[in-house]
C-alpha positions in Angstrom: 0.0 0.0 0.1 1.3 3.4 -1.0 0.1 6.7 0.6 0.3 10.1 -0.9 -0.5 13.0 1.3 -1.3 16.6 0.1 -2.8 19.9 1.1 -0.4 21.4 3.6 0.5 24.9 3.6 0.7 28.4 5.4 -2.5 29.7 7.0 -3.2 32.3 9.7 -4.5 31.5 13.1 -8.2 30.6 12.9 -7.9 29.6 9.3 -8.7 26.2 7.7 -6.9 23.7 5.6 -7.9 20.2 4.2 -5.4 17.6 3.9 -5.9 14.6 1.6 -4.3 11.1 1.6 -4.7 8.8 -1.4 -4.0 5.2 -1.0 -3.0 2.8 -3.8 -2.1 -0.8 -4.0 -3.7 -3.5 -1.9 -6.2 -1.2 -0.1 -8.7 -3.9 0.4 -6.3 -5.1 3.2 -6.8 -1.8 5.2 -8.5 -1.7 8.6 -8.1 1.9 9.4 -6.4 5.1 8.3 -5.0 7.8 10.3 -3.2 11.1 10.6 -0.2 11.8 12.9 1.8 14.9 13.3 5.3 16.0 14.4 6.0 19.5 15.5 9.5 20.8 15.6 11.5 19.3 18.5 8.6 17.0 19.6 7.8 13.5 19.2 5.2 12.3 16.6 1.7 12.3 18.0 -1.6 10.7 17.0 -4.2 13.1 15.7 -7.1 11.0 14.3 -8.2 7.8 12.8 -11.0 6.3 10.8 -11.9 2.7 10.2 -12.0 1.8 6.6 -15.3 -0.2 6.6 -17.5 1.2 9.5 -16.1 4.7 9.4 -15.6 4.8 13.2 -13.4 7.7 14.4 -11.2 8.6 17.2 -9.7 12.0 17.8 -7.0 13.3 20.1 -8.4 15.8 22.6 -6.3 18.5 21.2 -8.2 18.6 17.9 -11.7 17.5 18.8 -14.3 19.8 17.7 -11.8 21.5 15.2 -10.7 18.7 12.9 -12.9 16.3 11.1 -11.6 13.2 9.3 -13.8 11.6 6.5 -13.1 9.0 3.8 -14.2 8.2 0.2 -13.9 4.5 -0.2 -14.4 4.6 -4.0 -11.4 6.9 -4.4 -9.4 5.2 -1.7 -8.8 8.6 -0.1 -9.0 10.0 3.4 -9.4 13.6 4.3 -8.6 15.8 7.2 -10.6 19.1 7.4 -8.8 21.3 10.0 -10.7 24.5 11.2 -9.9 27.0 13.7 -6.2 26.4 13.4 -3.8 27.5 16.1 0.0 28.0 16.0 0.3 24.9 18.0 -1.1 22.8 15.1 2.1 23.7 13.2 3.7 20.3 12.4 4.4 18.0 9.6 1.3 15.7 9.2 1.7 12.1 8.3 -0.9 9.9 6.7 -0.8 6.2 7.8 -2.6 3.1 7.3 -3.2 -0.2 9.2 -4.0 -3.6 8.2 -5.1 -4.5 11.7 -6.2 -2.7 14.8 -2.8 -3.2 16.4 -0.3 -1.0 14.6 0.2 1.1 11.6 2.0 -0.7 8.7 2.2 2.0 6.1 3.2 5.6 6.2 3.1 8.4 3.6 5.5 11.2 3.3 4.6 14.2 5.5 3.0 17.4 4.4 3.9 20.6 6.3 1.2 22.7 8.0 2.3 26.0 9.3 -0.1 28.3 11.3 1.1 31.8 11.8 0.1 33.9 14.8 
């Protein structure tokens, strides 16, 4: 499975961005897809995930109510709508996919999101 993330950029505080992650290859094997982020000088952290079949979602507390994940199974694409962005959301965002509930097997190249104050 290959993942291609896009949609990052520079936005002002309070603004919005939408990230996309397109999956290709053996996508029928996927259990869930998620987003992680890594800010400068910090460890990578979980942001949100969505199960591929049932569409169940789990969000990090830091983004609840501001970020929304969705999926288009026909296009094998996951979207992350980010609203009310804050400077602390600045990070490289990584798309990931898991073939089981236990761990993420596939990672895409990150896309940089910068929120200016």
